[in-house]
Each structure stands twice: as C-alpha cells, then as structure tokens.
N, C-alpha and C positions, 0 to 999 in steps of 0.2 A: 891168447887166453884159452885155457882148456875148457872143453865142453863138459858140463856137469849133468848127470842124470837127475831128472826131476824127483824121482823117488829117493835118491841119495840126499838131495837137499832137504826133503821133508824129514828123513831119518836123522840126519845130522842136527837139524834144528831141535828135534825132540830130545836127542842125547844131551846137547849143550844146555837145554833148559832144565833137564832133570838133574844135571850135575852142578848147577849153580847154587851156592849157599848164600849168596849175597842178595842180588836183585835181578830182575828180568829186564835187560835193556831193550827187549823187543816190545815192551808195553807200548801200545799206540796212544795217540792223543785222546784225552778224555772229553766228555761232553761239555763239562764246565772247566775249561783249561785254565791252569794257573800260569802266570807269566814267569818266564825264566829270569833268574838273577843276572844272566848275561845280557848286556845291552846290544841292540841292533848294530850300533856303531862299532862294537867290539868283535863282530863276527862277519865273515865274508865267505863267498863260494866262488870257486874257479871252475867254469864249465870245461868238460873234456869230451863231451859226446859229439860225434860226427853224424853223418848220414846214417839213418836207421833203416835197415831192410830186414823185416821180421821173417821173410821167406828164407833168408840165409842164416838167421839166428835160432830158429826153432826147427827141430827135426821131429816131425810128428810120427815118424816110423820108429825111431829109437827112443822117443820120449826124452830127448836131451835138448839142452839149449845153451847158448852163450850169453852170460849176463852182460848188461850194458852199463859201462862205467859212465855215469852222468857227470860227476864232478867231484871236487874235493872241498871240504869245509875247513875253515881256519878260524880259530878264536885267538884274540890278542893274549899274549902271555900274561898270566896272573889273573885273567878274567874268569877262568873256569873254577868253580868250587871243587873241593876235594870229593873224591869218589863219584865223579860225574863224567858221563860220556855224552857224545853228540849222537843224535838220530836225525834222519832227514826223510822228507816226503817230496815227491815231485808232482806238481799239478800240471796237467797237460790239457791242451785245447786245440781246436782247428781254426780259431780266430784270435786275433791279438787282444781283444777285450775279454777273453775267457768267459764269454756269455754262456757257453756250454762247455763244461770241463769235467775232468775226473782226476782224483788224487791217487797216486800209486806209491805204495810203500817201497822202501829201499833196504838194502843190506849195507850197513856201515862197517868199515874196517876200523876198529877202535885204535889201531896203531897209526895208520896213515890218514884216517878220516876221509878216505875215498869211498863214495857211496855208489852202489850199483842197483839197477832195476832189472827184475826178471822180465824177459821178453814176453813170456806167457801172460804175466800179470798186466803188462802194458797192452798187449793185444786184447785181452778181455775187457780192460777198462775202456779202451778206444771203441771196441765193437759194441759194448753194452750201454755206453753213456754218451758217446759223441757221434759216431756215424758207422754204419755197416758197409759203407762204400769202400771197396778194396783198392780204389785208385790211389796212386802215389800222391801225397799232398803235403802241405806245410804243417809242421807240428810246432806249436808254441809251448814253451815250458818255463816254469819258475820253481824255485826251491823253497820249501818251508823247513826251518830248523827247530829242533827241540833239544833240551838238555834233560837227561834222566839221572837223577841222583839217588843214591841208596835209600830204599824204603819210601821213595816219593814217586808220584805219577809223573808222566812226561810233562814238561813245561815249555811252552812255545816261546821262542825268542821273537819278541815283538808282538804287535796286535794282530789278531785274526782278521783276515780280509784286508789288511793294510800293508803289513810288512812282509815282503818276499825278497828272495835273494837271486841275483843274476838272471833276470828274465831274458830269454833269448828264443831262437827258433832254429829248426833244422828241417830236414826232409824225411818223411816217414812213408815206408811201403808196408802196409798191413798184410796179413795173410788173406789170400783170396778164398774165404770160406764158402762163398756162394756167388754165382754170376747171374745177374738179372738184366734182361734186355729192356730196352726202352718201350717196346711195343710187342703185343701178341695178337694173333688172329685165329679165327675159326676156319678150318678147311672142311669142306663138305657142308654138312647141315642141310639147308634148303637147296644148296647148289649141288647138282648131280656131277658136275665136272670138278673134281677136287683139284686137279692141276691148275685149272683156270682160276679157282678161288685163291690159290697160292700166288698167282700172278697179279690179280686185281686187288687182293687183300681188302675186300669190301666189308667184311665182318670183323671189325677191330674192337678189341677190348678197350674200355674206357679206364682212365686213371686220373688221379688228382694232379695238381701242378707241383707236387713235392718231388724231391729226388726219389727214384725208385727204390733206393736202399732204405730211405726213411719211411716210405709208404710202399710196401711190396705187394699190395693188394690190387688186382685188376678184375674188372667185371664186364660182362657183355650179356645182352639179351637179344635173341634173334628168333626168327620164325622157325617153327618145326617144319619138317618136310610135308609137302602137300598130301602125301599118302604114305602109309606104312611107317615103320620105325625110322627114327632120325639118327643117322650115323655121322660122326664128325671126329676131327682131330684138332690139335692145337699146335701152332707154330709161331716162332719169332721171325724177324726179318731174315736172319741167317738161314733158318730152316726153309723159308719160302724161296730164297735164292737158290738153295740146293735143290728143291723140288723142280724148279724150272730147268735144272740141268739133269733131271732124272734121278736125283739122289733123295730118297725119302727117309734116310737113317736119322736125320736130325729132328724129325717131327716128334712131338710129345704124345705118349700114350699112357695107359693106366698101369701102374705097378701092380702085379698080381693077375692082370689079364681078365678081370671080371668086367665085361664090356658095359653092363648096365649098372655098375656101382654109382652111387650118388655122391660119394665122397671118398677120399683116399689120397694116395701119393701119385705123382707123375714123374716120368723120366723120358729121356729120348729113346727112340726105337733102337738106336745103336747099342744102348745099354740093356734094353729089355729083350732084344733078340727076336722081337715080333712087333706087329703094328699095334696091337692092343688098343684099338680105337674105342671111342665112347659111343654108347647107344642109349637113346631115350625111346621107350616103347611108344607105339602109336597111340594117339589120343591127346597129346599135348598141343596147346595152341602156340605157345612160345616156350623157349628154353633159356634159363639164366645160368651162366657159369661164373663162378668166382674162383680166382687163383690167388694163393699166397705164395709168391715165388721165393720168399725167404725160407719158408718151411717146405716148399715143393709140394704143396697140397692143392686139391681142387674140391669144389662142391658143385653139383649139378642139380638144378631144380626144374621140374616140369611144371609149367604154369598153365593153369586152367582158370579162367576168370569167372568168379561168382557173378550172379545177376546184380547184387548190391554189396556195398560195404557199409558198416554201421558206425555212426558217430556215438562215441561214449566219452563223457567228460563231466566236468563240474556242473554243467547246466542241469543235469538230472541226477546228480549224486553218483556219477559213474555207473548208471543203471543199465537198463536192458537195450540200449541202442535204438530207441524209437525213431530217431532221425537217421536218414540214409543218404548215400550217394548211389546213383544208378550207373550201370555200364552203358555208356553212350557210343563207344566205338570198340566192338568186340575184337576186331582185327588187331588193334593197337593196345588194347587194355586200358582205355581211358574211361575213368569215372568222373562224373560231374554232378553237382547238386548244391543245394543251399542248406546251411545248418545255422541254427540260432545258438550263439555262445553267450553264456551268462555265468555268474558266480554267486548264486544265492546263499551259499554256505561259507563264503570267505575262504575257499580252498585255493584260489587262484584260477583265473579264466583259462583252464587247460583242458586238453582233450587228446584222444587217440582215435584211430580208425581201425575197427576190428573186422575180421572176416566172419565172425559169428556174433549174434546179438548178445549172448550171455556167457560164452566160453572163450576166455583169453587164450587157452591152449591151442586153439585152431588157427592162430596166427593173427598178426596185427601189423599195421603200418604206423610207425612212430618216428620220432626225431633221431633215433639211432640208426635207422636203416633207410630213411627217406630224406632227400634234400629239399628244403623248403624255400619259398620265395613269396614276395608280396606282403600281405598284411598279417602274416603269422611269423612267429619265430620259434626256434628250437630250444628246448630246455634240457640240461643235463639230466639223464635218467629216463628220457624217452618221450616226455609229453610235448605236444605242440601248445603254444600260447597264442591266444587271440590278441594280437598286439595292439589293436585299436579299440579294445574295450568291448563292452557288451553290445550285441547286435547280430544282424544276419550277415553271414559270409558266404560267398560263392567259392566252392572248392573245385579244383581240377586236379585229380590224382592220376598220374601216369604210372600204373602198376607194373608196367614192363620195365621202365627205366627208373622207377622209384623216385619220382619227384612229386611235389605237392605245391600248388600255387593257390593263394587265397586273395580274394578281393572283397573288402567290406562293402556291403550294399547300403548306400546312403538314402536311396529312394527307388521306388518301383512305379513306373508310369504306364498308363494305357495310351497307345498311339495307333493311328489308323487314318483312313480317308476322312474321317470326321474332323480331324484337326490338322490335316495336311501332313501327316506322318511326322509331327514335331515331337521328337523324343524328349525334349526339355520343356514340355508344356506343364507348368506348375499346377494348372487347374485340373490336370488328370493324374495327379499323384495319389497313390493308394496309401492307406494308413495300415500300420502294422499292428496286429492283434497277437501279442505275445502269449496270451493264454491258450489260444487255439492254433498257434503257429501258422498264421495266414495273413495275407494282405487283403484289405477290404476297400471297395469303392461303392458308395451308395447312390451316387448320382451320375453314373457312367453315361457317356454320350455315344457309345459305340454304335456302329451301323453295319449292315449286312455286306457292305462293299469291302470289308476286311479290316482287321485290327490285330495287334499283338501286345505283348508285355515287353518293356525295356527297363534296364537297370542303370542307375547312375547317369541318367541323361545322355546315354550313348547307345550305339547299336552293338558294341562289343559283346555285351551280355544281353541276350534277348530270348524270349520263349514264344514258340508257335506250335501248331499242330503237326502230327506226323501223317504218314500216308493213310493210316486207318482211322484217323480222328473223325467221329461222327458229329454232325450238327445237332447237338442236344444240349439240355440245360447243364449236364455234367460233361465237361471236356476232360476225358479220362487219361490222356497221355500227351503231355506237353514236353517238347524237346528243345535243346539249344538250337537257335537258328531255324526253327520249324516254319511251317507254312502259315499263311494268314488265316485268322479265324473269322467266322461270319455269324456266330450265334449272337443274338441281340437281347439285351436286358439292362436294367438299371443298377441292380446290385450284383457286383462281381466279387467273388472271393478266390484268391489264388493261394493254393497250398503247396509251397515249394519244398518243404522239408521231408516229404514222403512219410509222415508220421502214421498215416492210416493205410498206406498202400505202398507198393514198390514204385509207383509212378508219381510224377508231378502232375497235379490236376487242378482244375478250376471249376467253380459253379457259377452259373449265370441265371439270375432271376429277374 
C-alpha cells in the first residue's frame, strides 16, 4: 500500500466534498441517531487488520502515513436501499469490556466496502482517551456500521451500545511520544556530595499508585541547605546509575539555563549542553519541587512557614479567620490546633486553611492540594468537610508534605496526681462553651503536684506547658505533649482555638 501525504489527504477530501452534487457520505453519526433500514442480521464485517505498529506506519519527518485496512463490510443482496452507501467507525479499547474506549472514523471504499483507519487518528484517539503509555499492548476493537442515503443523515445499523460487528483484538505499538521513568530523585540539595546522593537516592519524589503515564506528576519536599543557596539537580534511576559511572549527561537541568527559575521546562544535560542546575536562594526552610513529566515541566517553591495558618469556613461565614493552627514543629512544617466547625447558615460544614486572615491570594491549604485523613473529607472545588458534624476538631497540618489529619474531640478532661492520672475520669470532663470557644470546669480538683488536659479519654492528644510557662493564673502557652502544670484553682477555662492570641492558653481561678 502506498504512503499518502497527510496534506494530500486533506486536500483530496476538500476537493471531493466540493464536487459532490448529491450528498456527503462523510457525514458522521448524529446526536439523535436514526436507525438504519438495514437489519443487523443482513450486515457483517470481515476483519483484515493484523499487528499494528504505528512507529512504522507514521513518518513524522515527511508527514506521511500508511492507512490501516481494518476490515470489509458486507450487506445481504437486496437489503441496501437505493442511493445508499455504507460508512464505518471502529471503537478501540485496551480492555475487553471497553470500559475506557475511543471511536475512530474510517475511510470507506464505496466499491469494495473495505474501510481503513488513519494511523494518526488512531494514535491521537489512543493517546488522548485511553492511555499515554507507549508500551506495546493489546488493542480490542469492534466495528459500528452506518448507512448514508441521499439527503439523509447517517443511520446506525442496530442499537447504539448494543450492536457491534466482529469484535476482536490485535497488538498495538503506539508512538513513543514521551518517556516517563517510574521514579525521580534530587541530587544535591542539603547533601553536599552529589555523587553520594545519586548512589543512596534518599530524596525521592512521591507519586500516586497510578500508572506514570496516567498520572505524570511527581512531587518532593526536602530541607534547604544548612547555609547559603541550595543547589540541586534531578535524576531518574538511569541517570543515577550513569552518575555512579562518572557520566552526568543524563541528569536533568533547566531549559534556558536560568538557575533560580521557579518554573519552566527541563531536559537532560546531554541535550542542554550544560549542567543548568537548580538554585533556591538562601532563606528557605524547605523546598518543594513538582514535575509534570508528560509536559516536561517543573515548579520550584521555597517554603517558609508562617507562625500560624487561619481557619476560614462556614462557622463564621467564611470571615476573618479568627481560629488558627499554630506552628508546633518549625523544622518539619507541622501545624496543630483545635477548630470549632459549625454550619449556622446552612452552607455546609466546610472550611479551608489560609495563610492570611483575610486575603485568599496569599495562599491556602485546601482539598485540591492537600491529602486528607481522619474525621474530615475532601470536596470537589477545594473545601474540607467536617465529616462528623458540628463540634471541635483537632487538626494536624503537615505543610511540607501537604497532608491534613483531623480528629473530632468528643471530650476534654483534666487529669493529674489528684485522680491518679486517669484520662477517662468522667468526673473531670470539661464543658464546651461554643460562644466563647472554650472548655470550662467550675469544680476542678487539680493540685500543685501536676496536671494536664487530655482529649477523647486518651493520651494521644494532650496539652501541657512549654519550657517558658510561668505559674500564674493565665497559662499563656500550651503545647501538644507539654509539661505538667502546677497552677491551682477551681474554675479552669481552656481556650484551644487561638481566637484571641496565636497561642493556646488557659485561665485558672
């Protein structure tokens, strides 16, 4: 079969359409398809396609291709109306149940009824609708037949979704449009010995459990250098192996060579002709890198953790973020704290976490960029949902790895030497005051030999003093897992939501 220029195909199609005085047999199936007068039992398809290797059928240099003859359609003699021709489509999939499929148009020879598929159209349909993985795989296919009669739209032979002709399968080798490795690593960064970092591969990008061609996005967050600017490069396993043999040409750098670029294209040094490494200026605590290997792009973010992040949601009409989470581990970027979730206006018990109390443009943590667990769920569009209804929730935000865990607080107890450190002592349960965002105990039995706050009858979530806590009526800085307290009083109020300060505090009277 001769190779035909793609441009000639388009030109010939335009000429034939313009010269037709009767009807256009290339009209595709309509949204509301009419049923063909030809019965399914009167039509058949004989498959003729063999193994399909698109790398041999498409010449991207000359813009030419070799059409694929998929089969021949036959209609019982006398069953075709006058002035009627056959048209065909081929539905393709990578699974026998056609759960994910694409439909490809064909060119029908009106004399022989042999129908052919353009390799380029097949490649695009496969790449855009089924999988971007260039590996040789099984291709399942089935034919849809139509009749086109003068002045009428295309009419399908048989019922849509029910009647297909000659389902079969073959082997397909797609074009290798892009090559994506299973894993990527940071070379350098906080490691001064770049060759060693290629050997141990300790800073690895994270990835979902999907095929890398279905999800080509990789992310990693790592510590900035202890001092000075942070320099690094990116490598896959093949590049790391090459580095151990003294070959750095397969390592990835920045296209354009602007070392401190925060986004752009990447390519291997062999292509770039230089190392073009990445640089993040001094001052960052951590660095987050995101790769889209389908597009060959990168994004670099220097992370500096604010003291607090703000809770904004339905509780206060999406207002000024009076409730806050505090930075409890600066080295790791961990924020913890308590937030009261409610839905007074019937908008849905939803919220986000913002980097600024009133300006969304300064950044936010939401369900599109944070992975959630525990007693909250993610909603399409970005909001978190307090899954267990109105109440107080303990949140743990890992701003480096972008995860958020929530635990609903069912009770808050006072525990200490006075009750044998029994965290499940019902007699020492505090009451929640939703108006003032605080827990209250009016008959506390705490003693000077030490006590703390515990949540949910367990030690997993507990509050105590830090190293600077002073023994006074206002305990101004309570932290998770902190030291025992020794202030004595009968009325104790715990303010866990940081509504009046950036600290969790308590008062003892």
